[in-house]
C-alpha positions in Angstrom: 0.0 0.0 0.0 1.4 3.4 -0.9 2.2 5.8 1.9 -0.3 8.5 2.6 0.7 11.8 1.0 -0.6 14.7 3.0 -0.6 18.2 1.5 1.7 20.7 3.1 0.0 23.4 5.2 0.3 26.9 3.8 2.7 29.1 5.8 1.1 31.3 8.5 0.7 35.0 8.0 2.4 37.3 10.4 -0.8 37.8 12.2 -1.4 34.1 12.5 2.1 33.5 13.7 1.7 36.1 16.4 -1.6 34.5 17.5 0.1 31.1 17.6 2.9 32.6 19.6 0.4 33.9 22.2 -1.2 30.5 22.4 2.1 28.7 23.0 3.1 31.3 25.6 -0.2 30.9 27.4 0.2 27.2 27.4 3.7 27.4 28.8 2.5 29.8 31.6 -0.4 27.6 32.6 1.7 24.4 32.5 4.4 26.0 34.7 1.7 26.9 37.2 0.1 23.5 37.5 1.3 20.9 35.0 -0.8 18.8 32.6 -4.1 19.3 34.4 -3.8 23.0 34.5 -3.7 23.3 30.8 -7.4 23.5 29.8 -8.3 24.7 26.4 -10.8 27.3 27.6 -8.2 28.8 30.0 -5.5 28.8 27.3 -7.8 30.6 24.9 -8.6 33.2 27.6 -5.0 33.7 28.6 -4.0 34.0 24.9 -6.8 36.4 24.1 -8.3 34.2 21.3 -11.7 32.6 20.8 -12.0 29.0 21.8 -12.9 28.0 18.3 -9.8 29.7 17.0 -7.6 27.8 19.4 -9.1 24.5 18.2 -8.3 25.4 14.6 -4.7 25.8 15.5 -4.5 22.8 18.0 -7.3 20.2 17.9 -6.6 18.9 21.4 -4.6 19.6 24.6 -2.1 16.9 23.5 -1.5 18.6 20.2 -1.0 21.8 22.1 1.5 20.5 24.6 3.5 18.5 22.1 3.7 21.7 20.0 4.9 23.5 23.2 7.6 20.9 23.6 8.7 21.5 20.0 8.8 25.2 20.8 10.9 24.6 23.9 13.3 22.5 21.9 13.7 25.2 19.3 14.7 27.7 22.0 17.2 25.2 23.4 18.6 24.5 19.9 19.1 28.3 19.4 20.9 28.6 22.7 23.1 25.5 22.0 24.2 27.0 18.6 25.3 30.2 20.4 27.1 28.2 23.1 27.9 24.8 21.7 29.3 22.1 24.0 33.0 22.2 24.3 33.9 18.7 25.3 36.5 16.7 23.3 34.6 13.6 22.3 31.3 13.4 20.4 29.8 11.3 23.3 30.8 13.9 25.9 29.3 16.7 23.7 26.0 14.8 23.3 25.9 14.1 27.1 26.7 17.7 27.9 23.9 18.8 25.5 21.3 16.5 27.0 22.3 17.4 30.6 21.8 21.1 29.8 18.4 20.3 28.5 17.7 18.3 31.7 18.8 21.2 33.9 16.4 23.5 32.0 13.5 21.0 32.6 14.4 20.8 36.3 13.8 24.6 36.6 10.1 24.0 35.5 9.1 20.5 36.5 5.4 21.1 36.1 6.0 22.2 32.5 8.3 19.2 31.9 5.7 16.8 33.3 3.0 18.3 31.1 5.0 18.1 27.9 6.4 14.5 28.5 2.9 13.3 29.5 1.5 14.7 26.3 4.2 13.1 24.2 3.5 9.8 25.9 -0.3 10.1 25.3 0.1 11.1 21.7 -1.6 8.8 19.2 -1.4 8.7 15.4 -3.5 11.9 15.2 -0.7 13.8 16.7 2.1 12.3 14.6 3.0 15.5 12.7 3.7 17.3 16.0 5.5 14.2 17.4 7.6 13.9 14.2 8.7 17.5 14.6 9.7 17.0 18.2 11.7 13.9 17.2 13.3 15.7 14.3 14.3 18.6 16.4 15.8 16.3 19.1 17.7 14.4 16.4 19.1 17.7 14.9 20.2 18.8 18.4 22.1 15.5 18.9 23.6 15.5 15.4 24.8 19.1 16.0 26.5 18.0 19.2 28.2 15.1 17.4 29.6 17.6 14.9 32.6 17.0 12.7 32.4 13.3 13.3 29.5 13.2 10.8 30.9 12.8 7.3 30.0 15.0 4.3 27.5 12.4 3.2 25.6 12.8 6.5 25.2 10.4 9.4 25.7 6.7 8.8 22.9 4.2 9.5 24.9 3.2 12.6 25.1 6.8 13.8 21.4 7.3 13.3 20.7 4.0 15.2 22.8 5.2 18.1 21.0 8.5 18.1 17.7 6.8 18.3 18.8 4.7 21.3 20.0 7.9 23.0 16.7 9.5 22.3 14.8 6.5 23.7 16.9 6.5 26.9 16.5 10.3 27.3 12.7 10.0 27.1 12.6 7.1 29.5 15.0 8.9 31.9 12.7 11.9 32.0 9.7 9.7 32.7 11.3 7.9 35.6 12.6 11.2 37.0 9.3 12.9 36.8 7.5 9.9 38.4 10.0 9.9 41.3 11.5 6.6 40.3 14.9 8.0 39.5 17.2 10.5 41.1 18.9 13.4 39.3 22.2 11.5 39.8 20.7 8.4 38.2 19.4 10.3 35.2 22.9 11.9 34.7 24.5 8.5 34.9 22.1 6.9 32.4 22.6 9.7 29.9 26.4 9.7 30.1 26.3 5.9 29.8 24.1 5.7 26.7 26.0 8.5 25.0 29.1 6.4 24.9 27.4 4.5 22.0 28.0 7.6 19.9 31.8 7.2 20.1 31.5 3.6 18.9 30.1 4.8 15.6 32.7 7.4 14.7 
């Protein structure tokens, strides 16, 4: 069976982009205050100053909204990392430093972190575009950290496989930390351990 081909969405106008920005900022604010349960569509619409129907046109559900918020947070992180890239010697150490920076950012807003990770966990196929963008941004962040070890032809299949394993471990570590089943020290150890896979592929 041929893969489904979905038409690309037209780019947002400046006004639409500003409205979307207000919605994401409102979501972040509410999530920081009370986590997943505090993000209610009506409250987001009121905080953002948009009609409830308008909000649903941009984001069909709370899960869509919070996964998009996670993508937005990752974009901010990626911009910061490009300005101040990790300085460690080996690719594995640079990837670990990158992910630990991201973890420290999440520690500052644990309610927001919990809301985003729960939404990503709950996401079904209806949210796959948003989830794909989160995964794509995470992969790009890790590949940037690997840096010159990636050849001119792009990452090898082995490198991409190692990156996927790192991403899976990163996600699992966040879940166990947020649920109180792992300490910060354990998360740090797990991330540093799995990142050693990167050096085996270069």
